[in-house]
PQR file of N, CA, C, O and H, with PARSE charges and radii, in Angstrom:
ATOM      1  N   MET A   1     100.168 111.179  82.349 -0.4000 1.5000
ATOM      2  CA  MET A   1     101.002 111.979  83.190 -0.0000 2.0000
ATOM      3  C   MET A   1     102.112 111.085  83.763  0.5500 1.7000
ATOM      4  O   MET A   1     101.843 109.992  84.261 -0.5500 1.4000
ATOM      5  N   LEU A   2     103.336 111.553  83.687 -0.4000 1.5000
ATOM      6  CA  LEU A   2     104.464 110.801  84.206 -0.0000 2.0000
ATOM      7  C   LEU A   2     104.657 111.084  85.692  0.5500 1.7000
ATOM      8  O   LEU A   2     104.503 112.216  86.151 -0.5500 1.4000
ATOM      9  H   LEU A   2     103.555 112.441  83.283  0.4000 1.0000
ATOM     10  N   LYS A   3     104.993 110.045  86.423 -0.4000 1.5000
ATOM     11  CA  LYS A   3     105.280 110.194  87.846 -0.0000 2.0000
ATOM     12  C   LYS A   3     106.681 109.675  88.105  0.5500 1.7000
ATOM     13  O   LYS A   3     107.150 108.763  87.424 -0.5500 1.4000
ATOM     14  H   LYS A   3     105.119 109.126  86.051  0.4000 1.0000
ATOM     15  N   ILE A   4     107.339 110.253  89.082 -0.4000 1.5000
ATOM     16  CA  ILE A   4     108.688 109.837  89.400 -0.0000 2.0000
ATOM     17  C   ILE A   4     108.636 108.505  90.154  0.5500 1.7000
ATOM     18  O   ILE A   4     107.785 108.304  91.021 -0.5500 1.4000
ATOM     19  H   ILE A   4     106.957 110.994  89.634  0.4000 1.0000
ATOM     20  N   LEU A   5     109.543 107.616  89.818 -0.4000 1.5000
ATOM     21  CA  LEU A   5     109.619 106.299  90.420 -0.0000 2.0000
ATOM     22  C   LEU A   5     111.015 106.086  90.982  0.5500 1.7000
ATOM     23  O   LEU A   5     111.968 106.736  90.553 -0.5500 1.4000
ATOM     24  H   LEU A   5     110.234 107.780  89.114  0.4000 1.0000
ATOM     25  N   LYS A   6     111.135 105.180  91.938 -0.4000 1.5000
ATOM     26  CA  LYS A   6     112.424 104.880  92.552 -0.0000 2.0000
ATOM     27  C   LYS A   6     112.750 103.409  92.341  0.5500 1.7000
ATOM     28  O   LYS A   6     111.903 102.541  92.556 -0.5500 1.4000
ATOM     29  H   LYS A   6     110.361 104.652  92.286  0.4000 1.0000
ATOM     30  N   CYS A   7     113.978 103.132  91.920 -0.4000 1.5000
ATOM     31  CA  CYS A   7     114.422 101.764  91.657 -0.0000 2.0000
ATOM     32  C   CYS A   7     114.612 101.027  92.979  0.5500 1.7000
ATOM     33  O   CYS A   7     115.235 101.551  93.903 -0.5500 1.4000
ATOM     34  H   CYS A   7     114.665 103.837  91.745  0.4000 1.0000
ATOM     35  N   LYS A   8     114.070  99.801  93.069 -0.4000 1.5000
ATOM     36  CA  LYS A   8     114.228  99.004  94.275 -0.0000 2.0000
ATOM     37  C   LYS A   8     115.644  98.455  94.394  0.5500 1.7000
ATOM     38  O   LYS A   8     116.133  98.220  95.499 -0.5500 1.4000
ATOM     39  H   LYS A   8     113.564  99.376  92.318  0.4000 1.0000
ATOM     40  N   LYS A   9     116.291  98.254  93.270 -0.4000 1.5000
ATOM     41  CA  LYS A   9     117.611  97.619  93.264 -0.0000 2.0000
ATOM     42  C   LYS A   9     118.735  98.598  93.609  0.5500 1.7000
ATOM     43  O   LYS A   9     119.540  98.321  94.498 -0.5500 1.4000
ATOM     44  H   LYS A   9     115.894  98.445  92.372  0.4000 1.0000
ATOM     45  N   CYS A  10     118.797  99.737  92.917 -0.4000 1.5000
ATOM     46  CA  CYS A  10     119.925 100.661  93.115 -0.0000 2.0000
ATOM     47  C   CYS A  10     119.532 101.954  93.832  0.5500 1.7000
ATOM     48  O   CYS A  10     120.412 102.686  94.285 -0.5500 1.4000
ATOM     49  H   CYS A  10     118.143  99.962  92.194  0.4000 1.0000
ATOM     50  N   GLY A  11     118.227 102.255  93.947 -0.4000 1.5000
ATOM     51  CA  GLY A  11     117.784 103.449  94.660 -0.0000 2.0000
ATOM     52  C   GLY A  11     117.745 104.715  93.825  0.5500 1.7000
ATOM     53  O   GLY A  11     117.440 105.784  94.354 -0.5500 1.4000
ATOM     54  H   GLY A  11     117.513 101.660  93.579  0.4000 1.0000
ATOM     55  N   ASP A  12     118.049 104.628  92.520 -0.4000 1.5000
ATOM     56  CA  ASP A  12     117.988 105.801  91.648 -0.0000 2.0000
ATOM     57  C   ASP A  12     116.543 106.143  91.319  0.5500 1.7000
ATOM     58  O   ASP A  12     115.666 105.279  91.359 -0.5500 1.4000
ATOM     59  H   ASP A  12     118.297 103.760  92.090  0.4000 1.0000
ATOM     60  N   TYR A  13     116.300 107.406  90.994 -0.4000 1.5000
ATOM     61  CA  TYR A  13     114.978 107.869  90.577 -0.0000 2.0000
ATOM     62  C   TYR A  13     114.905 107.891  89.060  0.5500 1.7000
ATOM     63  O   TYR A  13     115.882 108.226  88.390 -0.5500 1.4000
ATOM     64  H   TYR A  13     117.012 108.107  90.961  0.4000 1.0000
ATOM     65  N   THR A  14     113.738 107.531  88.517 -0.4000 1.5000
ATOM     66  CA  THR A  14     113.551 107.463  87.082 -0.0000 2.0000
ATOM     67  C   THR A  14     112.089 107.724  86.740  0.5500 1.7000
ATOM     68  O   THR A  14     111.233 107.739  87.625 -0.5500 1.4000
ATOM     69  H   THR A  14     112.945 107.259  89.062  0.4000 1.0000
ATOM     70  N   LEU A  15     111.807 107.926  85.468 -0.4000 1.5000
ATOM     71  CA  LEU A  15     110.434 108.068  84.994 -0.0000 2.0000
ATOM     72  C   LEU A  15     109.958 106.800  84.288  0.5500 1.7000
ATOM     73  O   LEU A  15     108.795 106.710  83.893 -0.5500 1.4000
ATOM     74  H   LEU A  15     112.503 107.914  84.750  0.4000 1.0000
ATOM     75  N   LYS A  16     110.840 105.831  84.128 -0.4000 1.5000
ATOM     76  CA  LYS A  16     110.514 104.587  83.434 -0.0000 2.0000
ATOM     77  C   LYS A  16     110.148 103.491  84.430  0.5500 1.7000
ATOM     78  O   LYS A  16     110.490 103.573  85.610 -0.5500 1.4000
ATOM     79  H   LYS A  16     111.784 105.904  84.449  0.4000 1.0000
ATOM     80  N   GLU A  17     109.452 102.466  83.944 -0.4000 1.5000
ATOM     81  CA  GLU A  17     109.052 101.347  84.795 -0.0000 2.0000
ATOM     82  C   GLU A  17     110.244 100.493  85.212  0.5500 1.7000
ATOM     83  O   GLU A  17     110.222  99.880  86.279 -0.5500 1.4000
ATOM     84  H   GLU A  17     109.174 102.400  82.986  0.4000 1.0000
ATOM     85  N   THR A  18     111.286 100.446  84.379 -0.4000 1.5000
ATOM     86  CA  THR A  18     112.494  99.707  84.710 -0.0000 2.0000
ATOM     87  C   THR A  18     113.679 100.658  84.689  0.5500 1.7000
ATOM     88  O   THR A  18     113.743 101.570  83.864 -0.5500 1.4000
ATOM     89  H   THR A  18     111.304 100.944  83.512  0.4000 1.0000
ATOM     90  N   CYS A  19     114.600 100.440  85.587 -0.4000 1.5000
ATOM     91  CA  CYS A  19     115.783 101.295  85.711 -0.0000 2.0000
ATOM     92  C   CYS A  19     116.853 100.838  84.717  0.5500 1.7000
ATOM     93  O   CYS A  19     116.719  99.783  84.098 -0.5500 1.4000
ATOM     94  H   CYS A  19     114.548  99.699  86.256  0.4000 1.0000
ATOM     95  N   SER A  20     117.910 101.632  84.567 -0.4000 1.5000
ATOM     96  CA  SER A  20     119.007 101.252  83.683 -0.0000 2.0000
ATOM     97  C   SER A  20     119.775 100.050  84.222  0.5500 1.7000
ATOM     98  O   SER A  20     120.491  99.391  83.468 -0.5500 1.4000
ATOM     99  H   SER A  20     118.019 102.490  85.069  0.4000 1.0000
ATOM    100  N   CYS A  21     119.639  99.750  85.524 -0.4000 1.5000
ATOM    101  CA  CYS A  21     120.288  98.570  86.111 -0.0000 2.0000
ATOM    102  C   CYS A  21     119.392  97.336  85.996  0.5500 1.7000
ATOM    103  O   CYS A  21     119.701  96.298  86.580 -0.5500 1.4000
ATOM    104  H   CYS A  21     119.058 100.284  86.137  0.4000 1.0000
ATOM    105  N   ASN A  22     118.284  97.434  85.251 -0.4000 1.5000
ATOM    106  CA  ASN A  22     117.283  96.369  85.055 -0.0000 2.0000
ATOM    107  C   ASN A  22     116.496  96.058  86.326  0.5500 1.7000
ATOM    108  O   ASN A  22     115.927  94.973  86.447 -0.5500 1.4000
ATOM    109  H   ASN A  22     118.033  98.277  84.776  0.4000 1.0000
ATOM    110  N   GLY A  23     116.457  96.984  87.264 -0.4000 1.5000
ATOM    111  CA  GLY A  23     115.653  96.834  88.466 -0.0000 2.0000
ATOM    112  C   GLY A  23     114.262  97.392  88.258  0.5500 1.7000
ATOM    113  O   GLY A  23     114.056  98.253  87.402 -0.5500 1.4000
ATOM    114  H   GLY A  23     116.919  97.866  87.166  0.4000 1.0000
ATOM    115  N   LYS A  24     113.305  96.908  89.034 -0.4000 1.5000
ATOM    116  CA  LYS A  24     111.927  97.373  88.934 -0.0000 2.0000
ATOM    117  C   LYS A  24     111.782  98.687  89.689  0.5500 1.7000
ATOM    118  O   LYS A  24     112.262  98.807  90.816 -0.5500 1.4000
ATOM    119  H   LYS A  24     113.473  96.209  89.729  0.4000 1.0000
ATOM    120  N   ALA A  25     111.134  99.664  89.090 -0.4000 1.5000
ATOM    121  CA  ALA A  25     110.920 100.965  89.711 -0.0000 2.0000
ATOM    122  C   ALA A  25     109.525 101.009  90.316  0.5500 1.7000
ATOM    123  O   ALA A  25     108.547 100.606  89.687 -0.5500 1.4000
ATOM    124  H   ALA A  25     110.744  99.567  88.174  0.4000 1.0000
ATOM    125  N   ILE A  26     109.446 101.508  91.553 -0.4000 1.5000
ATOM    126  CA  ILE A  26     108.174 101.615  92.261 -0.0000 2.0000
ATOM    127  C   ILE A  26     107.971 103.058  92.699  0.5500 1.7000
ATOM    128  O   ILE A  26     108.906 103.858  92.674 -0.5500 1.4000
ATOM    129  H   ILE A  26     110.240 101.836  92.065  0.4000 1.0000
ATOM    130  N   THR A  27     106.752 103.388  93.099 -0.4000 1.5000
ATOM    131  CA  THR A  27     106.471 104.742  93.570 -0.0000 2.0000
ATOM    132  C   THR A  27     107.090 104.927  94.949  0.5500 1.7000
ATOM    133  O   THR A  27     106.941 104.045  95.795 -0.5500 1.4000
ATOM    134  H   THR A  27     105.992 102.739  93.120  0.4000 1.0000
ATOM    135  N   PRO A  28     107.775 106.029  95.210 -0.5600 1.5000
ATOM    136  CA  PRO A  28     108.436 106.217  96.495  0.2800 2.0000
ATOM    137  C   PRO A  28     107.521 106.763  97.592  0.5500 1.7000
ATOM    138  O   PRO A  28     107.939 106.902  98.741 -0.5500 1.4000
ATOM    139  N   LYS A  29     106.277 107.072  97.237 -0.4000 1.5000
ATOM    140  CA  LYS A  29     105.364 107.671  98.200 -0.0000 2.0000
ATOM    141  C   LYS A  29     104.636 106.592  99.002  0.5500 1.7000
ATOM    142  O   LYS A  29     104.302 105.543  98.451 -0.5500 1.4000
ATOM    143  H   LYS A  29     105.937 106.960  96.303  0.4000 1.0000
ATOM    144  N   PRO A  30     104.385 106.826 100.281 -0.5600 1.5000
ATOM    145  CA  PRO A  30     103.593 105.880 101.062  0.2800 2.0000
ATOM    146  C   PRO A  30     102.118 105.986 100.684  0.5500 1.7000
ATOM    147  O   PRO A  30     101.695 106.957 100.057 -0.5500 1.4000
ATOM    148  N   ALA A  31     101.349 104.988 101.069 -0.4000 1.5000
ATOM    149  CA  ALA A  31      99.912 104.997 100.804 -0.0000 2.0000
ATOM    150  C   ALA A  31      99.238 106.077 101.639  0.5500 1.7000
ATOM    151  O   ALA A  31      99.769 106.488 102.671 -0.5500 1.4000
ATOM    152  H   ALA A  31     101.692 104.199 101.579  0.4000 1.0000
ATOM    153  N   LYS A  32      98.069 106.539 101.198 -0.4000 1.5000
ATOM    154  CA  LYS A  32      97.328 107.550 101.939 -0.0000 2.0000
ATOM    155  C   LYS A  32      96.886 106.994 103.285  0.5500 1.7000
ATOM    156  O   LYS A  32      96.571 105.810 103.401 -0.5500 1.4000
ATOM    157  H   LYS A  32      97.637 106.205 100.360  0.4000 1.0000
ATOM    158  N   PHE A  33      96.863 107.849 104.301 -0.4000 1.5000
ATOM    159  CA  PHE A  33      96.448 107.462 105.646 -0.0000 2.0000
ATOM    160  C   PHE A  33      94.942 107.606 105.780  0.5500 1.7000
ATOM    161  O   PHE A  33      94.352 108.578 105.308 -0.5500 1.4000
ATOM    162  H   PHE A  33      97.120 108.811 104.208  0.4000 1.0000
ATOM    163  N   SER A  34      94.330 106.626 106.429 -0.4000 1.5000
ATOM    164  CA  SER A  34      92.910 106.690 106.684 -0.0000 2.0000
ATOM    165  C   SER A  34      92.625 106.049 108.045  0.5500 1.7000
ATOM    166  O   SER A  34      93.176 104.993 108.357 -0.5500 1.4000
ATOM    167  H   SER A  34      94.809 105.837 106.812  0.4000 1.0000
ATOM    168  N   LEU A  35      91.777 106.672 108.847 -0.4000 1.5000
ATOM    169  CA  LEU A  35      91.408 106.082 110.130 -0.0000 2.0000
ATOM    170  C   LEU A  35      90.546 104.836 109.947  0.5500 1.7000
ATOM    171  O   LEU A  35      90.562 103.942 110.792 -0.5500 1.4000
ATOM    172  H   LEU A  35      91.329 107.530 108.593  0.4000 1.0000
ATOM    173  N   GLU A  36      89.798 104.774 108.857 -0.4000 1.5000
ATOM    174  CA  GLU A  36      88.948 103.633 108.573 -0.0000 2.0000
ATOM    175  C   GLU A  36      89.659 102.653 107.651  0.5500 1.7000
ATOM    176  O   GLU A  36      89.074 102.185 106.674 -0.5500 1.4000
ATOM    177  H   GLU A  36      89.785 105.501 108.170  0.4000 1.0000
ATOM    178  N   ASP A  37      90.912 102.340 107.951 -0.4000 1.5000
ATOM    179  CA  ASP A  37      91.718 101.466 107.105 -0.0000 2.0000
ATOM    180  C   ASP A  37      91.262 100.016 107.257  0.5500 1.7000
ATOM    181  O   ASP A  37      91.401  99.424 108.327 -0.5500 1.4000
ATOM    182  H   ASP A  37      91.388 102.720 108.745  0.4000 1.0000
ATOM    183  N   LYS A  38      90.720  99.453 106.185 -0.4000 1.5000
ATOM    184  CA  LYS A  38      90.199  98.088 106.224 -0.0000 2.0000
ATOM    185  C   LYS A  38      91.305  97.038 106.218  0.5500 1.7000
ATOM    186  O   LYS A  38      91.089  95.916 106.677 -0.5500 1.4000
ATOM    187  H   LYS A  38      90.607  99.934 105.316  0.4000 1.0000
ATOM    188  N   TYR A  39      92.472  97.378 105.712 -0.4000 1.5000
ATOM    189  CA  TYR A  39      93.526  96.388 105.508 -0.0000 2.0000
ATOM    190  C   TYR A  39      94.704  96.555 106.461  0.5500 1.7000
ATOM    191  O   TYR A  39      95.747  95.935 106.253 -0.5500 1.4000
ATOM    192  H   TYR A  39      92.647  98.289 105.339  0.4000 1.0000
ATOM    193  N   ALA A  40      94.566  97.377 107.504 -0.4000 1.5000
ATOM    194  CA  ALA A  40      95.667  97.629 108.439 -0.0000 2.0000
ATOM    195  C   ALA A  40      96.089  96.351 109.158  0.5500 1.7000
ATOM    196  O   ALA A  40      97.283  96.122 109.352 -0.5500 1.4000
ATOM    197  H   ALA A  40      93.719  97.881 107.673  0.4000 1.0000
ATOM    198  N   SER A  41      95.142  95.527 109.549 -0.4000 1.5000
ATOM    199  CA  SER A  41      95.503  94.293 110.265 -0.0000 2.0000
ATOM    200  C   SER A  41      96.309  93.358 109.373  0.5500 1.7000
ATOM    201  O   SER A  41      97.226  92.691 109.850 -0.5500 1.4000
ATOM    202  H   SER A  41      94.172  95.713 109.391  0.4000 1.0000
ATOM    203  N   TYR A  42      95.978  93.302 108.085 -0.4000 1.5000
ATOM    204  CA  TYR A  42      96.741  92.465 107.154 -0.0000 2.0000
ATOM    205  C   TYR A  42      98.164  92.993 106.981  0.5500 1.7000
ATOM    206  O   TYR A  42      99.119  92.219 106.920 -0.5500 1.4000
ATOM    207  H   TYR A  42      95.232  93.845 107.698  0.4000 1.0000
ATOM    208  N   ARG A  43      98.297  94.326 106.901 -0.4000 1.5000
ATOM    209  CA  ARG A  43      99.624  94.926 106.748 -0.0000 2.0000
ATOM    210  C   ARG A  43     100.489  94.695 107.980  0.5500 1.7000
ATOM    211  O   ARG A  43     101.677  94.394 107.868 -0.5500 1.4000
ATOM    212  H   ARG A  43      97.521  94.955 106.951  0.4000 1.0000
ATOM    213  N   ARG A  44      99.878  94.840 109.164 -0.4000 1.5000
ATOM    214  CA  ARG A  44     100.624  94.607 110.397 -0.0000 2.0000
ATOM    215  C   ARG A  44     101.066  93.155 110.504  0.5500 1.7000
ATOM    216  O   ARG A  44     102.185  92.885 110.941 -0.5500 1.4000
ATOM    217  H   ARG A  44      98.912  95.085 109.254  0.4000 1.0000
ATOM    218  N   LYS A  45     100.209  92.215 110.112 -0.4000 1.5000
ATOM    219  CA  LYS A  45     100.568  90.799 110.156 -0.0000 2.0000
ATOM    220  C   LYS A  45     101.687  90.496 109.159  0.5500 1.7000
ATOM    221  O   LYS A  45     102.602  89.738 109.482 -0.5500 1.4000
ATOM    222  H   LYS A  45      99.301  92.435 109.757  0.4000 1.0000
ATOM    223  N   ALA A  46     101.636  91.063 107.969 -0.4000 1.5000
ATOM    224  CA  ALA A  46     102.683  90.854 106.970 -0.0000 2.0000
ATOM    225  C   ALA A  46     104.004  91.432 107.458  0.5500 1.7000
ATOM    226  O   ALA A  46     105.056  90.823 107.263 -0.5500 1.4000
ATOM    227  H   ALA A  46     100.894  91.679 107.706  0.4000 1.0000
ATOM    228  N   LYS A  47     103.960  92.602 108.089 -0.4000 1.5000
ATOM    229  CA  LYS A  47     105.171  93.222 108.625 -0.0000 2.0000
ATOM    230  C   LYS A  47     105.769  92.357 109.738  0.5500 1.7000
ATOM    231  O   LYS A  47     106.985  92.170 109.792 -0.5500 1.4000
ATOM    232  H   LYS A  47     103.105  93.097 108.247  0.4000 1.0000
ATOM    233  N   LEU A  48     104.922  91.831 110.622 -0.4000 1.5000
ATOM    234  CA  LEU A  48     105.379  90.969 111.702 -0.0000 2.0000
ATOM    235  C   LEU A  48     106.014  89.693 111.157  0.5500 1.7000
ATOM    236  O   LEU A  48     107.059  89.257 111.641 -0.5500 1.4000
ATOM    237  H   LEU A  48     103.935  91.982 110.578  0.4000 1.0000
ATOM    238  N   ASP A  49     105.376  89.095 110.146 -0.4000 1.5000
ATOM    239  CA  ASP A  49     105.928  87.887 109.528 -0.0000 2.0000
ATOM    240  C   ASP A  49     107.267  88.147 108.868  0.5500 1.7000
ATOM    241  O   ASP A  49     108.170  87.315 108.954 -0.5500 1.4000
ATOM    242  H   ASP A  49     104.527  89.449 109.753  0.4000 1.0000
ATOM    243  N   SER A  50     107.412  89.297 108.205 -0.4000 1.5000
ATOM    244  CA  SER A  50     108.688  89.606 107.557 -0.0000 2.0000
ATOM    245  C   SER A  50     109.786  89.855 108.578  0.5500 1.7000
ATOM    246  O   SER A  50     110.932  89.463 108.359 -0.5500 1.4000
ATOM    247  H   SER A  50     106.679  89.973 108.135  0.4000 1.0000
ATOM    248  N   LEU A  51     109.450  90.509 109.706 -0.4000 1.5000
ATOM    249  CA  LEU A  51     110.445  90.740 110.758 -0.0000 2.0000
ATOM    250  C   LEU A  51     110.860  89.420 111.418  0.5500 1.7000
ATOM    251  O   LEU A  51     112.033  89.232 111.741 -0.5500 1.4000
ATOM    252  H   LEU A  51     108.519  90.828 109.884  0.4000 1.0000
ATOM    253  N   LYS A  52     109.904  88.510 111.619 -0.4000 1.5000
ATOM    254  CA  LYS A  52     110.243  87.193 112.173 -0.0000 2.0000
ATOM    255  C   LYS A  52     111.083  86.403 111.198  0.5500 1.7000
ATOM    256  O   LYS A  52     111.994  85.686 111.611 -0.5500 1.4000
ATOM    257  H   LYS A  52     108.952  88.663 111.357  0.4000 1.0000
ATOM    258  N   GLY A  53     110.799  86.517 109.903 -0.4000 1.5000
ATOM    259  CA  GLY A  53     111.577  85.815 108.874 -0.0000 2.0000
ATOM    260  C   GLY A  53     113.010  86.299 108.812  0.5500 1.7000
ATOM    261  O   GLY A  53     113.916  85.523 108.508 -0.5500 1.4000
ATOM    262  H   GLY A  53     110.059  87.100 109.567  0.4000 1.0000
ATOM    263  N   GLU A  54     113.226  87.576 109.096 -0.4000 1.5000
ATOM    264  CA  GLU A  54     114.585  88.136 109.084 -0.0000 2.0000
ATOM    265  C   GLU A  54     115.307  87.919 110.403  0.5500 1.7000
ATOM    266  O   GLU A  54     116.486  88.245 110.534 -0.5500 1.4000
ATOM    267  H   GLU A  54     112.490  88.206 109.343  0.4000 1.0000
ATOM    268  N   GLY A  55     114.592  87.363 111.384 -0.4000 1.5000
ATOM    269  CA  GLY A  55     115.197  87.101 112.679 -0.0000 2.0000
ATOM    270  C   GLY A  55     115.311  88.314 113.578  0.5500 1.7000
ATOM    271  O   GLY A  55     116.105  88.307 114.519 -0.5500 1.4000
ATOM    272  H   GLY A  55     113.634  87.098 111.277  0.4000 1.0000
ATOM    273  N   LEU A  56     114.543  89.348 113.316 -0.4000 1.5000
ATOM    274  CA  LEU A  56     114.595  90.560 114.121 -0.0000 2.0000
ATOM    275  C   LEU A  56     113.639  90.512 115.304  0.5500 1.7000
ATOM    276  O   LEU A  56     113.744  91.334 116.214 -0.5500 1.4000
ATOM    277  H   LEU A  56     113.898  89.354 112.551  0.4000 1.0000
ATOM    278  N   LEU A  57     112.716  89.568 115.306 -0.4000 1.5000
ATOM    279  CA  LEU A  57     111.795  89.383 116.432 -0.0000 2.0000
ATOM    280  C   LEU A  57     111.813  87.954 116.894  0.5500 1.7000
ATOM    281  O   LEU A  57     111.102  87.601 117.835 -0.5500 1.4000
ATOM    282  H   LEU A  57     112.631  88.900 114.567  0.4000 1.0000
TER
END
């Protein structure tokens, strides 16, 4: 089954793994929400590190 993907480089939607601009296409949907999320602390730490790396915090 084909799923729609979004190019990280140009933002176009495609059904292929790579876009015509040679960018990688990823799924545009967020992950499912769960109250018993085992990896939430890791995601929050990664987000904090990326914001500090960009100088936003």
